[in-house]
C-alpha positions as CSV (number, residue, x, y, z in Angstrom):
1,M,11.0,4.6,-29.6
2,K,9.6,2.8,-26.6
3,T,7.4,4.9,-24.3
4,E,8.1,4.4,-20.6
5,P,5.0,3.3,-18.6
6,T,3.5,5.8,-16.2
7,L,4.0,5.1,-12.5
8,V,0.6,5.1,-10.8
9,M,0.9,5.4,-7.0
10,V,-2.0,3.8,-5.1
11,P,-2.5,5.2,-1.6
12,C,-2.2,3.4,1.7
13,F,-5.1,2.8,4.2
14,A,-5.3,6.5,4.9
15,G,-6.4,7.1,1.4
16,A,-4.4,10.3,0.7
17,P,-2.6,10.9,-2.6
18,W,1.2,10.3,-2.5
19,Q,3.6,13.2,-2.1
20,L,5.3,12.6,-5.4
21,D,8.0,15.3,-4.9
22,S,9.5,13.3,-2.1
23,L,10.3,10.4,-4.5
24,T,13.6,11.9,-5.5
25,H,14.9,9.0,-7.6
26,L,11.8,8.9,-9.8
27,Q,11.5,12.5,-10.7
28,H,12.5,11.7,-14.3
29,R,9.6,9.4,-14.7
30,A,5.9,10.2,-15.5
31,M,4.0,9.7,-12.3
32,R,0.5,10.2,-11.1
33,T,-1.4,9.4,-7.9
34,L,-5.0,9.5,-6.7
35,R,-7.2,9.7,-3.6
36,L,-9.1,6.6,-2.6
37,P,-12.9,7.0,-2.5
38,D,-14.3,7.2,1.0
39,D,-17.5,5.3,0.2
40,V,-16.1,2.0,-1.3
41,G,-16.2,-1.0,1.1
42,D,-15.3,-3.7,-1.4
43,L,-11.9,-4.3,-2.9
44,E,-13.3,-5.5,-6.3
45,K,-15.2,-2.2,-6.6
46,L,-12.0,-0.4,-5.6
47,A,-10.2,-2.2,-8.4
48,N,-12.9,-1.0,-10.8
49,F,-12.2,2.5,-9.6
50,I,-8.5,2.2,-10.1
51,I,-8.9,0.8,-13.6
52,D,-11.1,3.7,-14.4
53,Q,-8.4,6.1,-13.3
54,V,-5.8,4.6,-15.7
55,K,-8.0,4.1,-18.7
56,D,-6.3,6.9,-20.6
57,L,-2.9,5.3,-20.2
58,E,-1.4,3.0,-22.8
59,S,0.9,1.5,-20.3
60,Y,1.4,1.8,-16.5
61,V,3.1,0.4,-13.4
62,L,1.0,0.2,-10.3
63,V,2.9,1.1,-7.1
64,G,0.8,0.2,-4.2
65,D,1.6,0.8,-0.5
66,S,0.0,-1.3,2.2
67,Y,-3.7,-1.2,1.6
68,G,-2.8,0.2,-1.8
69,A,-0.8,-2.9,-2.4
70,V,-3.8,-5.2,-1.9
71,A,-5.9,-2.9,-4.1
72,S,-3.1,-3.2,-6.8
73,I,-3.2,-7.0,-6.4
74,A,-6.9,-6.9,-7.0
75,V,-6.3,-5.1,-10.3
76,A,-3.3,-7.2,-11.4
77,T,-5.2,-10.5,-11.0
78,R,-7.4,-9.3,-13.8
79,Q,-4.4,-9.0,-16.1
80,P,-5.4,-5.6,-17.6
81,K,-3.9,-4.9,-20.9
82,G,-1.9,-1.8,-20.0
83,L,-0.4,-3.1,-16.8
84,K,3.4,-3.6,-17.3
85,G,4.7,-4.0,-13.8
86,L,3.8,-4.0,-10.1
87,V,5.5,-2.6,-7.0
88,L,4.0,-3.8,-3.6
89,S,5.3,-2.3,-0.4
90,G,4.1,-3.5,3.0
91,G,1.4,-5.5,1.1
92,F,-0.6,-8.6,1.8
93,A,-2.9,-11.0,-0.1
94,K,-5.3,-11.6,2.9
95,S,-6.2,-9.7,6.0
96,P,-3.3,-9.0,8.2
97,I,-5.4,-8.2,11.3
98,T,-4.6,-10.9,13.8
99,S,-4.4,-8.8,17.0
100,P,-7.4,-9.6,19.1
101,L,-7.5,-6.0,20.3
102,L,-7.3,-4.6,16.8
103,K,-10.0,-7.0,15.7
104,T,-12.2,-5.8,18.6
105,L,-11.5,-2.1,17.7
106,A,-12.3,-2.8,14.1
107,A,-15.6,-4.4,15.0
108,L,-16.5,-1.5,17.3
109,A,-15.3,1.2,14.9
110,P,-18.6,1.6,12.9
111,F,-20.5,2.4,16.1
112,F,-18.1,4.9,17.6
113,P,-17.2,7.8,15.4
114,G,-15.9,11.1,16.8
115,P,-13.7,11.1,19.9
116,F,-13.5,7.3,20.2
117,Y,-12.3,7.0,16.6
118,R,-9.7,9.7,16.9
119,Q,-8.5,9.0,20.4
120,T,-8.8,5.2,20.7
121,T,-9.1,3.5,17.3
122,L,-6.5,5.7,15.5
123,R,-4.2,5.8,18.5
124,F,-4.0,2.0,18.6
125,H,-3.8,1.7,14.8
126,A,-0.9,4.2,14.7
127,G,0.9,2.2,17.4
128,Q,0.6,-1.0,15.2
129,L,2.2,0.9,12.3
130,A,5.2,2.1,14.3
131,S,8.6,0.6,14.4
132,S,11.8,1.0,16.3
133,F,13.5,2.5,13.2
134,D,11.1,5.3,12.5
135,K,13.1,8.1,14.2
136,E,16.1,7.2,12.1
137,G,14.4,8.0,8.8
138,E,15.3,10.6,6.3
139,I,12.1,12.2,7.6
140,P,11.8,11.1,11.3
141,W,8.5,9.4,11.9
142,S,6.4,8.4,14.9
143,A,3.1,6.9,15.9
144,A,1.9,10.5,16.6
145,N,2.7,11.4,13.0
146,S,0.7,8.5,11.7
147,R,-2.3,9.3,13.9
148,A,-2.2,13.0,12.9
149,F,-2.0,11.9,9.2
150,F,-5.1,9.7,9.6
151,I,-7.0,12.3,11.5
152,K,-6.4,14.8,8.7
153,Q,-6.9,12.4,5.7
154,T,-9.3,9.6,6.7
155,P,-12.9,10.3,7.6
156,H,-14.5,7.8,10.0
157,K,-16.7,6.3,7.2
158,A,-13.7,5.8,5.0
159,Y,-11.8,3.9,7.8
160,V,-14.9,1.7,8.4
161,N,-15.3,0.9,4.7
162,R,-11.7,0.0,4.3
163,V,-11.7,-2.2,7.4
164,H,-14.8,-3.9,6.0
165,S,-13.2,-4.4,2.6
166,I,-10.3,-6.6,3.9
167,K,-12.1,-8.7,6.5
168,K,-12.7,-11.7,4.3
169,I,-10.5,-11.1,1.2
170,D,-8.0,-13.7,0.3
171,Y,-6.2,-13.3,-3.0
172,T,-3.6,-16.0,-2.3
173,A,-4.9,-18.5,-4.9
174,L,-5.3,-15.7,-7.5
175,L,-1.7,-14.5,-7.2
176,Q,-0.7,-17.0,-9.9
177,K,-2.7,-14.8,-12.4
178,I,-0.3,-11.9,-12.0
179,D,1.9,-12.1,-15.1
180,V,4.0,-8.9,-14.9
181,P,7.4,-8.2,-13.2
182,T,6.7,-7.5,-9.6
183,L,8.8,-5.9,-6.8
184,I,7.9,-6.8,-3.2
185,L,9.4,-4.1,-1.0
186,T,9.5,-5.3,2.6
187,P,10.5,-3.3,5.7
188,E,12.8,-5.0,8.2
189,E,10.2,-4.6,11.0
190,D,6.5,-4.7,10.4
191,K,4.4,-5.8,13.4
192,L,1.1,-5.0,11.7
193,I,1.6,-7.0,8.5
194,G,4.1,-9.6,9.7
195,K,6.9,-11.5,7.8
196,E,4.7,-14.2,6.3
197,A,2.7,-11.8,4.2
198,A,5.6,-11.0,1.9
199,G,6.4,-14.7,1.7
200,I,2.9,-15.5,0.4
201,L,3.3,-12.8,-2.3
202,L,6.8,-14.0,-3.2
203,R,5.7,-17.6,-3.6
204,G,2.4,-16.8,-5.3
205,I,3.6,-14.3,-8.0
206,K,5.8,-16.1,-10.5
207,A,7.6,-12.9,-11.7
208,A,8.2,-11.5,-8.2
209,Q,11.4,-10.4,-6.5
210,E,11.8,-9.1,-3.0
211,V,14.0,-6.4,-1.5
212,V,14.1,-6.1,2.3
213,M,14.9,-2.5,3.3
214,P,17.1,-2.6,6.4
215,R,16.2,-0.5,9.5
216,T,12.8,0.5,8.2
217,G,9.2,-0.1,9.4
218,H,5.7,-0.2,7.9
219,M,5.7,3.5,7.3
220,F,8.9,3.5,5.3
221,R,7.4,5.3,2.3
222,F,6.9,8.3,4.6
223,S,10.1,7.9,6.7
224,H,12.5,6.8,3.9
225,P,11.1,8.2,0.6
226,A,14.4,8.6,-1.2
227,A,15.6,5.1,-0.3
228,Y,12.1,3.8,-1.2
229,S,12.2,5.5,-4.6
230,L,15.7,4.3,-5.3
231,Q,14.6,0.7,-4.9
232,V,11.7,1.3,-7.3
233,R,14.1,2.9,-9.8
234,K,16.5,0.0,-9.6
235,F,13.7,-2.5,-10.2
236,L,12.4,-0.6,-13.2
237,Q,15.9,-0.6,-14.6
238,R,16.4,-4.4,-14.0
239,V,13.2,-5.3,-15.8
240,A,13.6,-2.6,-18.5
241,L,10.4,-0.7,-17.8
């Protein structure tokens, strides 16, 4: 009898483990999640960490959200033996930071912890994550929710390390090495990542398919967890995982 691969949920930029109980359509599946290390400022080292976390699994599917998606890409380009599938939501192959103000705040972030980090850096970052659809979610969301989540879950040094880790990365040319079925889950509105990021992934990963989730924003894993998990379930059924 074929054993279903374990779903391994890789956190977003905040670094916090996923709330697995909110993924209502995946409760019949074996799932696990993890917390991102605060002291890693290199995506290849983060990929090493993730591979170490799954070394006990015979087979697994990485489900990466936002920053967790690019970390999952870093793992998948290595073609690890146990990886059977990939789900990338709000993901990117190279740095999505194009806003001059966000670039400035990212450059200043290492030098201004404390109140500046909490009141300025995180406030602007949360604003970039917001969409006009957040309040319509199964769990109504807002920029204030995102900022509060980061304040609780993301120490200043972790934020700085993760910003540093994506400054110069570009996995675009390596996407062709990803050889497992891949779902690209894209929100309708994503002003932080932009529309082109999903297109790069779709063109670069040969076994990729995209689903655009209507009336959702970048934080759709938080605002629409049931709809999100339903799309993951449908994908797993389509590719027989």
